[in-house]
VOVEX-687479 format. One record per residue: x, y, z of N, C-alpha, C in turn; residue in three letters. Coordinates in steps of 0.2 Angstrom, whole numbers, plus 5000, padded with zeros to 4 digits. Last residue first. Layout:
<nodes>
XYZXYZXYZALA...
</nodes>
This chain:
<nodes>
546955395583547255455580546955475572LEU547255305597546755335592546955415588ILE548355235605547955285604547755285598ILE548655115612548255115609547855215609GLY550255085613549755135619549155165617ARG550555015603550654995610550255035616GLU550055105593549555025594549655005601ARG551055205595550155225593549755145595VAL552055155595551955185600551055195602LEU552155105580552355055588551955085593LYS551855235573551655155572551355115579THR553055295575552555325578551955265580LYS554155225571554055225580553355245581ILE553855205559553655165562553555135569MET553955355555553255325555553455245559THR555255395556554655405563554155365562PHE555755255550555855285554555355295561MET555355385536555155315535555255265546ARG556055475537555355455539555055405542GLN557555445539557155485544556355465543TYR558255285533557555335531557555355536ASP560055265536559055245539558955305540VAL561055285531561055205533560155235535GLN561555415531560755375523560755315526GLY562355475538562555445533562255395529GLN561055525546561655585544562055535537GLU560755425551560255475548560455485543ILE561855385558561355345555561155365549GLU561555485570562555475565562055435559LYS560355495572560555535570560955525568GLU559755385582559855385577560455415570TYR559355455593559955405593560055375587ALA558155555590559055555588559655495591LYS557055455588557655455583558355505586LEU556955525601556855445600557555465594MET556255625600556755655604557255555602GLN555155625588555755625588556355645590ARG554255535596554555495592555255535590VAL553655655606554355585611554655575603GLU553355725596553655785598554255705602ALA552155645595552855665588553655695592ASN551555645606551955585602552255595596LEU551255785605551755765612552055695611ARG550355805597550855825596551355805600ASP549355695598549855685593550255725591GLU548755765610548955725610549655685606ILE548355885605549055905609549155825610ALA547155855597547755865593548455885597LEU546755815608546455785603547155795599GLU546055945614546455915616546855835613GLY545756025604546556055606546555995609THR544455945604544955945598545555975600ILE543755985616544355915615544255905613ALA543956105617544456085619544456045617GLN543056095606543356145605543956105609GLU541956075616541956015609542756035607LEU541756185624541956095626542256065622SER541256285614541756295620541956215620ASP540056235609540556225606540956235610VAL539156215622539556155620540056165613PHE539256345626539556295632539656255628ALA538756405616539256415615539656375622LYS537156345617537656315610538356335611ARG536556275632537156355629537356325623ASP535556125628535756185632535956245628GLY535156035619534656055622534856145626ALA535756035601536156065609535656105612ILE535855885593535255935597535455955598ASP536455815578536555855583535955905587LEU535955755568536555715572536655725577GLN535655835557534955825560535255755564GLY536355935548536655835547535755805552ASP536356015554535956045549535955975547GLN537455985565536256005569536056015562GLN538455955561537855885564537255925566LEU538756085556538556035554538255995555HIS538856145567538256175563538356105558THR540056065573539456095579538756115574ALA540956135563540556045569539956065570VAL541056255565540756225559540556165560SER541156255579540756305578540456275572GLU542656215578542156195582541556215582ALA543356295571543256255567542956195572MET
</nodes>
């Protein structure tokens, strides 16, 4: 993915790599992976928080997906996370 992004940016004239291309692509890959990991950890935290509402969810009193989205949106806003 990082290789593809670097190639497209170079072809569009938005990126000029002065040094080692492989080192740049590796750094870009690490950045992308790090950003994805942030969202994975956030999703895991939201799932953990929803365990407190397990009974209500099972009884149909609370919609899991709606609560998941609401909690995630709130945490993103509070923490200033950009997804």
